[in-house]
C-alpha positions, 0 to 999 in steps of 0.5 A, a space after each residue: 392160090 397155093 402157099 408157094 404161088 403166094 410166096 412167088 407173087 410177093 417176090 419181085 420179078 426177075 425183070 424188075 428194076 435193080 432197086 426192087 430186086 435189092 429191096 426184095 432180097 431180105 424177104 427172099 432170104 427170110 423165106 428161103 431160111 424158113 423153107 429150109 427149117 421146115 424141110 429140115 424138120 421132116 428129115 429123119 436119121 436112118 436107124 442103125 439096122 438100116 445103116 448096116 444094111 445099106 453099107 453091106 449092100 454097098 460093100 458087096 456091090 463094090 466087090 462085085 464091080 471090082 471082080 467084073 472089071 478085073 476079069 474084063 481087064 484080064 481079057 482085054 490085056 491078054 487079047 491085046 497081047 495076043 494081037 501084038 504077038 500075032 502081028 510081030 510074028 507075021 
Protein backbone atom coordinates (compact mmCIF):
# COMPACT_ATOMS: atom_id res chain seq x y z
CA UNK A 1 0.00 0.00 0.00
CA UNK A 2 1.44 3.42 -0.96
CA UNK A 3 2.07 6.20 1.53
CA UNK A 4 -0.79 8.29 0.13
CA UNK A 5 -3.19 5.36 0.40
CA UNK A 6 -2.16 4.77 4.01
CA UNK A 7 -2.69 8.43 4.83
CA UNK A 8 -6.12 8.38 3.25
CA UNK A 9 -7.04 5.16 5.06
CA UNK A 10 -6.24 6.77 8.43
CA UNK A 11 -8.58 9.68 7.81
CA UNK A 12 -12.25 9.45 8.72
CA UNK A 13 -14.45 8.95 5.66
CA UNK A 14 -16.78 11.72 4.53
CA UNK A 15 -19.74 9.56 5.46
CA UNK A 16 -18.51 9.21 9.08
CA UNK A 17 -20.23 10.81 12.00
CA UNK A 18 -19.70 14.47 12.80
CA UNK A 19 -17.74 13.60 15.93
CA UNK A 20 -15.37 11.33 13.96
CA UNK A 21 -14.76 14.06 11.42
CA UNK A 22 -14.07 16.63 14.14
CA UNK A 23 -11.70 14.24 15.93
CA UNK A 24 -9.77 13.55 12.72
CA UNK A 25 -9.38 17.26 11.91
CA UNK A 26 -6.10 17.87 13.82
CA UNK A 27 -4.49 14.87 12.12
CA UNK A 28 -5.70 16.07 8.73
CA UNK A 29 -4.27 19.54 9.36
CA UNK A 30 -0.95 18.07 10.50
CA UNK A 31 -0.79 15.83 7.42
CA UNK A 32 -1.65 18.76 5.15
CA UNK A 33 1.08 21.01 6.58
CA UNK A 34 3.64 18.20 6.43
CA UNK A 35 2.75 17.66 2.77
CA UNK A 36 3.05 21.39 2.09
CA UNK A 37 6.49 21.51 3.74
CA UNK A 38 7.62 18.49 1.74
CA UNK A 39 6.49 20.05 -1.54
CA UNK A 40 7.95 23.47 -0.69
CA UNK A 41 11.38 21.87 -0.22
CA UNK A 42 11.18 20.83 -3.89
CA UNK A 43 10.54 24.40 -5.08
CA UNK A 44 13.44 26.27 -6.64
CA UNK A 45 13.62 29.90 -7.68
CA UNK A 46 14.45 30.58 -11.33
CA UNK A 47 17.84 31.99 -12.18
CA UNK A 48 18.25 35.63 -13.23
CA UNK A 49 18.86 34.48 -16.81
CA UNK A 50 15.59 32.51 -16.86
CA UNK A 51 13.66 35.47 -15.43
CA UNK A 52 15.03 37.82 -18.10
CA UNK A 53 14.27 35.32 -20.87
CA UNK A 54 10.68 34.68 -19.83
CA UNK A 55 10.07 38.41 -19.21
CA UNK A 56 11.35 39.19 -22.69
CA UNK A 57 9.03 36.58 -24.19
CA UNK A 58 6.05 38.02 -22.29
CA UNK A 59 6.79 41.62 -23.33
CA UNK A 60 7.25 40.68 -27.00
CA UNK A 61 4.06 38.60 -26.94
CA UNK A 62 2.09 41.49 -25.41
CA UNK A 63 3.28 43.86 -28.16
CA UNK A 64 2.43 41.33 -30.88
CA UNK A 65 -1.09 40.86 -29.50
CA UNK A 66 -1.51 44.64 -29.10
CA UNK A 67 -0.55 45.16 -32.74
CA UNK A 68 -2.85 42.33 -33.85
CA UNK A 69 -5.84 43.73 -31.95
CA UNK A 70 -5.10 47.27 -33.17
CA UNK A 71 -5.18 46.05 -36.79
CA UNK A 72 -8.38 44.05 -36.22
CA UNK A 73 -9.98 47.05 -34.47
CA UNK A 74 -9.00 49.32 -37.36
CA UNK A 75 -10.44 46.93 -39.94
CA UNK A 76 -13.70 46.43 -38.06
CA UNK A 77 -14.05 50.16 -37.35
CA UNK A 78 -13.63 51.10 -41.01
CA UNK A 79 -15.84 48.24 -42.13
CA UNK A 80 -18.70 49.32 -39.88
CA UNK A 81 -18.23 52.97 -40.87
CA UNK A 82 -18.32 52.04 -44.56
CA UNK A 83 -21.43 49.93 -43.95
CA UNK A 84 -23.21 52.82 -42.18
CA UNK A 85 -22.17 55.25 -44.92
CA UNK A 86 -23.50 52.87 -47.58
CA UNK A 87 -26.91 52.60 -45.88
CA UNK A 88 -27.05 56.35 -45.16
CA UNK A 89 -26.67 57.16 -48.86
CA UNK A 90 -29.24 54.61 -50.03
